[in-house]
N, C-alpha and C positions, 0 to 999 in steps of 0.2 A: 245894327240889331237884325236877326233873320227873319223871315216870313213864316209866321206859324202857319201851321196847316189844319184844317177842321178833321178832327178823329172821327167824327161820326159820319159815315158815309153808307151809300146803299150797297147791300151787299146780297150775296146769292143765295143765302141760308134760307130754308123754306121757313116760312112763316107757322106753318101746321107743324113742322117738326118741333120748331122753339117752342110753342105752344104747350106740345106735348112732354117735353123734356122740364118744364117749370118743375121745381122740386115742391112747391106748394100744392096743396090738392085744391084748395079754394081759388088760387089764381088759375090753375089747368081748368076749372070750371068757369070762372069769369071772364077771362080773355076772349073766348069765343063768342060770349053776349058783347063785348064791348066792341071787338073786330066787326059783327054783324052791324050795330050800329054806325060804325064809322063808313062801313060800305054802302050802306043806305044813304048816309049824307053825302059821301063823297062820288058815289058811283065809282070806285076804282078799287083794284085788288091791290092788297097792302105789299109792302117788302121791309125786309129788315134793314133798319139804319143802326149800323154799329151793332155792339154784341146785344141789345135789349129793348132797342125801339122799335115798334111796329108802325110804321109810317105810310100815308097816304100822300100819293101826288110828290111834288117837287118845287122847289122855286130858288132863284139866284137871288142873293141879296149882296149889298154893300154898304159899310158902315162910312159915315164921316172921315173915320179914321184910315180909310182905304183898304181894310180889311174886307176881303170878300169870300162867297162859298154858296154851295148848295146844300140845301136841306129839306125834309120833307114837309109839305103843307101842313099836315095833321099827322098826329099820332099820340101814341099811349105807349106804357111800359108796365106790364104786370110784374113789378117788384115785391118781393116779399113783405116789405113794411106797407105798401100802399100800391094801388092803382095810379099810377101818373099819367094825367092828361095833360099834352102839352097845347095851350091855349094862347089867345093873343094876350097881351098885356094893355092894349088900349084898344077899346072900341069906336073911339071917335064920337061920332054923333049918336052912336046907338050903346052909348055907356050906360045909360038909364034902364034900358032893355036887359043888358048885362048883369048890372047890379040887382035887379031886381030877380033875375033867374036864380043868380048865386044866393041870394036871400031865401028862395023857394027850395032850393037842392035838397038841403036836408044835412046830414052831417058830413063836414069834410074841412079842410083845410087848403091854404092857396100860398103861393109865391109869386113871385114876378108873372112867370106865364106857366106855372104847374099849378093844377087842380089834384089833390091827394085826395084818395077815397078809399078808406080801411077796409068797406066791403061795401057792394054793388046794394045790397040791402037795406044799406043808411040811406040811400038817395032816390028820388023821384027819376025814375028812368026817361019818363018823358021831358022833364026839366033838364035833365043830363042831354039827350038827344038834341033839344033846342038850343042849348048852351054850346054843343058841338057845331050845329048848322050856323051859329051865330058868329062864331069863331071861323068858320070856314067860308062864309060870305065875306066878312071883314077882310080875311087874308087875300080872297080873291079880288078885291076891290083894290086893296094897298099893293099887292103882287100880280098884276096881271099875267103876267108871263113867266 
């Protein structure tokens, strides 16, 4: 069986150019707001990861299966259907705090590691920023390098 290679890698595409080229006007307005929040939380300038993820920092991972790779530590994708924020799936001893934040966030959907927001006006911006901070903190604790 051949080794699969991760398709989502950091690219040299300009984040500003990517945002400016978004076909959906609402996403062009909302993406810079989400980007500014991530910059505040992470203290980092973003890079494009693959064709559509705006990512901050990076980390190396290795699964029990032996599969390994590098991915952004935090990030989001402003797709037409929703703004997708990539968050932790397990907050460990801080799970109760995460659950309370999700409950207070406003209108959203989640999957294993994704938070989907149809429009930023649907959610509390302070709660959203705290969720991103919590995910960033847990990610840094779990993957220190």
